GUVEXBA-656486 format. One record per residue (C-alpha): x, y, z; residue in three letters; chain. Coordinates in steps of 0.1 Angstrom, whole numbers. Layout:
      x      y      z  res  chain
      X      Y      Z  Ala      A
...
! end
This chain:
      x      y      z  res  chain
    273    297    -23  Met      A
    251    277      0  Glu      A
    215    287     -2  Lys      A
    201    266     27  Gly      A
    171    242     25  Gly      A
    142    244      1  Trp      A
    123    270     21  Val      A
    153    294     20  Asn      A
    156    288    -18  Arg      A
    119    295    -23  Leu      A
    122    326     -2  Trp      A
    151    340    -22  Phe      A
    131    335    -54  Asp      A
     99    353    -42  Val      A
    114    379    -17  Ala      A
    115    406    -44  Lys      A
     78    403    -52  Arg      A
     54    432    -44  Glu      A
     17    440    -48  Gly      A
     -4    412    -63  Asp      A
     26    390    -67  Asp      A
     35    391    -29  Tyr      A
     34    358    -10  Val      A
     42    348     25  Glu      A
     66    319     30  Ile      A
     62    298     62  Tyr      A
     87    271     71  Asn      A
     64    245     89  Cys      A
     88    216     86  Ser      A
     92    191    114  Val      A
    123    171    117  Ser      A
    116    136    104  Gly      A
     84    147     87  Gly      A
     70    128     58  Thr      A
     46    137     30  Thr      A
     18    120     50  Asp      A
     25    139     82  Thr      A
     28    172     63  Ile      A
     -6    165     46  Leu      A
    -22    158     80  Glu      A
    -10    192     93  Arg      A
    -16    212     61  Phe      A
    -53    220     64  Glu      A
    -51    232    100  Asn      A
    -21    253     93  Gly      A
    -36    269     62  Leu      A
    -68    277     80  Thr      A
    -49    293    109  Thr      A
    -28    315     86  Arg      A
    -57    324     63  Ser      A
    -77    338     92  Ser      A
    -49    362    102  Thr      A
    -48    380     68  Thr      A
! end
């Protein structure tokens, strides 16, 4: 059974969590992205999502 990329696999693992164990999963990948480009975008994305909760 195909489970998709790593974000899908992570989502399948945590989707059943509730209460204090609940987490949001965001797929913020960009085609061709590297570790360096992800790290450059990480802080801004985290700040944006943290302010909406």
